[in-house]
C-alpha positions, -999 to +999 in steps of 0.1 A: -665+662+649-699+659+631-700+641+598-723+653+569-735+631+540-730+641+504-754+670+496-756+706+488-739+736+504-773+748+516-778+715+534-743+716+548-747+751+563-781+742+577-765+712+596-735+733+607-756+761+620-778+736+640-749+716+654-727+746+662-754+755+687-749+721+703-712+727+707-697+710+676-669+730+659-654+705+634-674+691+605-665+665+579-681+667+545-685+635+525-677+638+488-669+617+458-703+607+445-709+638+423-690+654+394-658+669+407-667+704+396-698+701+419-676+690+448-652+719+442-681+744+440-697+730+471-667+734+493-660+769+482-697+778+488-695+762+523-664+782+533-679+814+521-708+809+546-691+792+576-697+807+610-666+819+628-645+793+647-657+763+626-633+739+610-640+717+580-624+685+565-635+665+535-636+628+530-639+613+495-640+577+506-619+567+475-646+583+454-623+603+430-600+590+404-565+605+404-573+633+379-604+644+399-585+643+432-557+664+417-582+689+404-598+692+439-565+697+455-555+723+430-588+743+432-590+742+470-553+748+479-561+783+493-589+771+516-582+764+552-592+727+551-583+706+582-575+677+558-586+657+528-592+621+536-588+592+512-591+611+479-582+582+457-582+544+459-567+528+489-538+512+471-530+541+448-501+553+469-485+572+440-518+591+435-520+599+472-484+613+470-493+635+440-524+649+457-503+655+488-477+675+469-504+697+454-528+701+483-528+730+507-537+709+536-527+675+551-538+643+533-553+616+555-555+578+548-584+557+560-592+527+538-554+526+530-545+518+566-559+485+576-530+468+594-499+480+613-476+470+583-496+493+560-481+523+579-446+514+566-456+512+530-476+544+531-447+563+548-422+549+523-444+561+494-447+596+510-484+592+506-500+607+538-497+632+567-525+618+588-536+582+596-572+575+604-577+549+631-610+531+635-611+504+663-634+482+642-616+486+609-581+481+624-590+449+644-593+461+679-573+480+705-540+461+701-537+467+663-549+503+667-523+510+693-496+494+672-506+516+643-506+547+665-471+539+677-457+536+643-474+568+632-460+586+663-425+574+656-427+589+621-438+623+633-472+620+616-506+626+631-537+605+640-574+611+634-596+590+657-624+579+634-656+558+635-676+534+615-711+541+629-704+520+660-722+514+692-710+527+725-687+498+734-664+504+705-667+542+708-657+540+744-626+519+735-617+544+708-621+573+732-598+556+758-572+550+731-575+586+718-569+599+753-535+582+755-521+596+723-501+628+720-500+631+682-537+636+675-548+662+649-558+695+664-595+692+655-626+674+665-625+636+663-653+611+655-671+602+688-706+611+676-716+577+663-742+569+689-758+603+685-766+594+649-784+562+659-819+555+671-807+533+699-776+520+717-769+492+743-747+515+764-748+550+780-719+563+758-741+592+745-742+605+781-704+611+779-709+636+751-717+671+764-716+703+743-697+686+715-671+671+737-666+634+747-651+627+781-644+592+794-661+579+826-641+568+856-658+534+862-637+502+858-628+488+824-642+509+795-663+528+821-696+525+803-729+509+815-741+481+792-779+475+791-787+438+793-823+446+783-809+464+753-788+434+743-818+411+747-838+434+725-815+426+696-806+390+705-815+366+677-804+334+695-786+322+726-768+291+739-755+279+773-721+264+780-721+239+809 
């Protein structure tokens, strides 16, 4: 999946056209920092100009209030969106439920799902169809695996997501994603290092034509550059 910042439909289509040529087929549009009518107009304009075979999801990052989110869900119900992520505030479970009932696509939670126990509360409220896992946000592999297990038991789906991470965390996330059988049928967020000027690993080499494939070396399988770590080191100490 390739993620696009908030912008215009012209900017979105320019990025989509460019990155489709690199093998990417799922795109996430960030929304929520403009008036809701502009967000609605933008997504309709994008769908009217999408190349064949391209999928789109939107992520509001809690940027809409409940009325705005409901308006977006209502006005986009006929569009083939992959999902709408975090349309309202993380703790507004009732708002999420209302949006879910109105939307024509799955509703995903991201900021709402921090710890494994959050899964139970979200499910009880009927607030989500998809749960967004980020290794950093969720406190590492153990917590992320616990969340994934609860989601699987509920029959819901997982989106493997990213917080602009370096290759170590991206590799951990990819290994976890490869073990799950309830992933959303779309692109997932393993493009983090491609958006950075530098990394301390070779994770970007694992991404070919829009697909990330884990290595077969021990552990996480990535090469870590000690010279890269030293380049960013601010201090050090020795333990005797």
